[in-house]
RODO-2510 file (C-alpha; in nm, 4 decimals, decimal comma):
residues 201
     n   res          X          Y          Z
     1     m    -0,4716    20,1285   -11,5862
     2     l    -0,3455    20,0996   -11,2315
     3     g    -0,6438    19,8975   -11,1132
     4     a    -0,5437    19,6152   -11,3460
     5     h    -0,2284    19,5636   -11,1377
     6     l    -0,3231    19,6848   -10,7879
     7     n    -0,5616    19,5435   -10,5299
     8     p    -0,8326    19,7804   -10,3980
     9     a    -0,6307    19,8922   -10,0949
    10     d    -0,3201    19,9721   -10,3001
    11     y    -0,5306    20,1457   -10,5652
    12     l    -0,6917    20,3739   -10,3085
    13     r    -0,3557    20,4311   -10,1405
    14     r    -0,2112    20,5440   -10,4759
    15     c    -0,5077    20,7755   -10,5227
    16     s    -0,4615    20,9313   -10,1798
    17     q    -0,0886    20,9869   -10,2392
    18     v    -0,1535    21,2206   -10,5296
    19     f    -0,3333    21,4709   -10,3045
    20     d    -0,0014    21,5527   -10,1394
    21     t     0,1460    21,6467   -10,4791
    22     l    -0,1203    21,9038   -10,5732
    23     d    -0,0763    22,2795   -10,5807
    24     l    -0,3929    22,3647   -10,3905
    25     k    -0,3519    22,7350   -10,4679
    26     q    -0,4712    22,6390   -10,8163
    27     t    -0,7926    22,4956   -10,6714
    28     e    -0,8523    22,8062   -10,4601
    29     a    -0,7850    23,0308   -10,7604
    30     l    -1,0409    22,8445   -10,9722
    31     a    -1,2971    22,8897   -10,6949
    32     d    -1,2084    23,2600   -10,6848
    33     d    -1,2696    23,3005   -11,0584
    34     i    -1,6039    23,1187   -11,0451
    35     f    -1,7132    23,3310   -10,7494
    36     a    -1,6035    23,6463   -10,9324
    37     a    -1,8143    23,5384   -11,2311
    38     y    -2,1104    23,4993   -10,9954
    39     e    -2,0566    23,8462   -10,8488
    40     q    -2,0182    24,0066   -11,1933
    41     g    -2,3075    23,8213   -11,3572
    42     k    -2,0750    23,6444   -11,6036
    43     f    -2,1219    23,2959   -11,7486
    44     v    -1,9132    22,9933   -11,6540
    45     f    -1,8813    22,7377   -11,9369
    46     i    -1,7475    22,3854   -11,8788
    47     c    -1,6477    22,1204   -12,1341
    48     g    -1,4742    21,7851   -12,1558
    49     n    -1,4831    21,4462   -12,3301
    50     g    -1,5685    21,1016   -12,1942
    51     g    -1,5240    21,0886   -11,8178
    52     s    -1,4175    21,4529   -11,8242
    53     g    -1,7435    21,5273   -12,0065
    54     s    -1,9294    21,3532   -11,7268
    55     n    -1,7362    21,5644   -11,4755
    56     s    -1,8292    21,8721   -11,6786
    57     s    -2,1995    21,7886   -11,6487
    58     h    -2,1657    21,6987   -11,2809
    59     f    -1,9768    22,0169   -11,1934
    60     c    -2,2294    22,2278   -11,3860
    61     e    -2,5247    22,0706   -11,2053
    62     d    -2,3579    22,1211   -10,8683
    63     l    -2,2673    22,4836   -10,9347
    64     g    -2,6081    22,5671   -11,0778
    65     k    -2,8192    22,4159   -10,8000
    66     s    -2,6108    22,3457   -10,4939
    67     t    -2,4593    22,6920   -10,4596
    68     l    -2,8103    22,7953   -10,3498
    69     d    -2,9406    22,7654    -9,9973
    70     r    -3,2452    22,5380    -9,9923
    71     k    -3,4655    22,8169    -9,8571
    72     d    -3,3901    23,0187   -10,1722
    73     f    -3,4992    22,7563   -10,4271
    74     t    -3,8331    22,9270   -10,4919
    75     n    -3,7157    23,2854   -10,4411
    76     d    -3,6982    23,4471   -10,7854
    77     a    -3,5142    23,7486   -10,6442
    78     v    -3,2091    23,5465   -10,5357
    79     k    -2,9066    23,5850   -10,7628
    80     r    -2,7873    23,2640   -10,9243
    81     l    -2,4619    23,1505   -11,0808
    82     k    -2,4830    23,1366   -11,4613
    83     v    -2,3235    22,8062   -11,5578
    84     l    -2,3536    22,5855   -11,8674
    85     s    -2,1950    22,2539   -11,9599
    86     l    -2,1187    22,2388   -12,3322
    87     t    -2,1371    21,8575   -12,3209
    88     d    -2,5106    21,8280   -12,2602
    89     n    -2,7023    21,9240   -12,5766
    90     t    -2,6614    21,5999   -12,7717
    91     p    -2,8415    21,7049   -13,0938
    92     y    -2,6415    22,0287   -13,1025
    93     i    -2,3142    21,8399   -13,0565
    94     l    -2,4088    21,5837   -13,3220
    95     a    -2,5047    21,8545   -13,5706
    96     w    -2,1711    22,0326   -13,5365
    97     g    -1,9811    21,7047   -13,5291
    98     n    -2,1540    21,5733   -13,8396
    99     d    -2,1321    21,8930   -14,0432
   100     e    -1,8022    22,0471   -13,9334
   101     g    -1,6145    21,7812   -13,7366
   102     f    -1,5942    21,6735   -13,3744
   103     d    -1,3108    21,9164   -13,3093
   104     r    -1,5636    22,2035   -13,3470
   105     v    -1,8377    22,0863   -13,1086
   106     f    -1,7405    22,3132   -12,8165
   107     v    -1,6036    22,6221   -12,9887
   108     e    -1,9112    22,6602   -13,2099
   109     q    -2,1363    22,6616   -12,9022
   110     l    -1,9202    22,9273   -12,7387
   111     k    -1,9686    23,1477   -13,0444
   112     n    -2,3427    23,1525   -12,9663
   113     f    -2,3214    23,2110   -12,5921
   114     a    -1,9899    23,3536   -12,4731
   115     s    -1,8930    23,7144   -12,4033
   116     p    -1,5726    23,8845   -12,2828
   117     g    -1,5227    23,8302   -11,9107
   118     d    -1,6918    23,4913   -11,9043
   119     v    -1,5021    23,1865   -11,7750
   120     l    -1,4250    22,8676   -11,9696
   121     i    -1,3280    22,5590   -11,7689
   122     a    -1,1825    22,3073   -12,0160
   123     i    -1,1232    21,9576   -11,8791
   124     s    -0,8862    21,7176   -12,0552
   125     g    -0,6963    21,4455   -11,8725
   126     s    -0,4356    21,4266   -12,1492
   127     g    -0,4439    21,7976   -12,2235
   128     n    -0,4426    21,7206   -12,5951
   129     s    -0,8070    21,6899   -12,7041
   130     p    -0,8487    21,8959   -13,0257
   131     n    -1,2034    22,0098   -12,9459
   132     i    -1,0866    22,1369   -12,6063
   133     l    -0,7836    22,3146   -12,7524
   134     n    -0,9960    22,4829   -13,0207
   135     a    -1,2411    22,6091   -12,7600
   136     v    -0,9640    22,7498   -12,5381
   137     e    -0,7816    22,9124   -12,8292
   138     w    -1,1017    23,0902   -12,9389
   139     a    -1,1904    23,1876   -12,5816
   140     n    -0,8462    23,3402   -12,5291
   141     r    -0,8923    23,5567   -12,8383
   142     k    -1,2379    23,6662   -12,7232
   143     e    -1,1197    23,7774   -12,3771
   144     l    -1,2665    23,4976   -12,1674
   145     t    -1,0788    23,3686   -11,8648
   146     t    -0,9621    23,0173   -11,9565
   147     w    -0,8835    22,7305   -11,7225
   148     g    -0,7193    22,4042   -11,8246
   149     i    -0,8014    22,1100   -11,5962
   150     t    -0,5465    21,8397   -11,6731
   151     g    -0,3642    21,5229   -11,5725
   152     y    -0,0556    21,3390   -11,7015
   153     s     0,1994    21,6024   -11,8154
   154     g    -0,0696    21,8624   -11,8845
   155     g    -0,0297    21,8333   -12,2608
   156     k    -0,0833    22,1284   -12,4945
   157     l    -0,3702    22,2584   -12,2823
   158     q    -0,1413    22,3471   -11,9925
   159     g     0,0467    22,5910   -12,2141
   160     l    -0,2599    22,7249   -12,3960
   161     a    -0,4954    22,7950   -12,1041
   162     q    -0,4376    23,1130   -11,9065
   163     k    -0,4666    22,9261   -11,5772
   164     n    -0,4321    22,5610   -11,4792
   165     l    -0,5430    22,3038   -11,2269
   166     h    -0,3100    22,0097   -11,2803
   167     v    -0,3158    21,6571   -11,1352
   168     p     0,0285    21,5017   -11,2016
   169     l    -0,0802    21,1400   -11,2362
   170     d    -0,0568    20,8997   -11,5323
   171     d    -0,3881    20,7193   -11,4909
   172     m    -0,7000    20,8625   -11,6515
   173     g    -0,9475    20,7135   -11,4056
   174     l    -0,7641    20,8458   -11,1016
   175     v    -0,7103    21,1849   -11,2656
   176     e    -1,0854    21,2132   -11,3245
   177     c    -1,1565    21,1054   -10,9661
   178     v    -0,9239    21,3682   -10,8224
   179     h    -1,0705    21,6349   -11,0498
   180     l    -1,4167    21,5566   -10,9168
   181     v    -1,3025    21,5669   -10,5531
   182     l    -1,1531    21,9115   -10,6142
   183     f    -1,4692    22,0257   -10,7919
   184     h    -1,6722    21,9235   -10,4882
   185     w    -1,4494    22,1315   -10,2612
   186     i    -1,4908    22,4282   -10,4992
   187     l    -1,8691    22,3835   -10,4857
   188     n    -1,8610    22,3856   -10,1053
   189     d    -1,6377    22,6924   -10,0972
   190     i    -1,8564    22,8917   -10,3364
   191     h    -2,1746    22,7845   -10,1584
   192     g    -2,0246    22,9123    -9,8339
   193     r    -1,9264    23,2469    -9,9816
   194     i    -2,2556    23,3038   -10,1619
   195     n    -2,4491    23,2179    -9,8471
   196     k    -2,2022    23,4062    -9,6249
   197     v    -2,0864    23,1111    -9,4145
   198     g    -1,7323    23,0804    -9,5658
   199     r    -1,4235    23,1380    -9,6501
   200     y    -1,3227    22,9737    -9,4108
   201     a    -1,5781    23,0234    -9,1381
***
């Protein structure tokens, strides 16, 4: 944990340095796939564990609500992005975890909801979470578009997912922070395109 050894200024400086190492085409491509799902009426599913699970919920909330223009909140005729975080139904997760094992909690939900052409965004800082890998493996077989959102070396997820957004940093907290910053840019980009004020107006 870098913060155990660095003062606040050095910690933030280390965080800012990683932005220069990113392949930002990956971030733009993820935004493109989410926007394509919106245009085609497909679902976007997001999952992760721990802090990545929190980012999954956060990203889902942002995409579901904040891609809308405020004036359209009460307009039932306005098209909305179909997005669901697989981390948020606690009883559902506990039932699958208790009966079949924690490594099944995401893939079993996808079996209920997912269809070919949908998008799965699987977040794992290490890239090695079994429940994430199981979900991506199933989604690949069922013709979803799969994204691995990773840190560290990318782990097994980087090779399993069809597409990747990778943060090459060996600190989980900073990896999760950078993921969330990129997710906020993606939200802004999609909001602009849906409301016809981007890319890049």
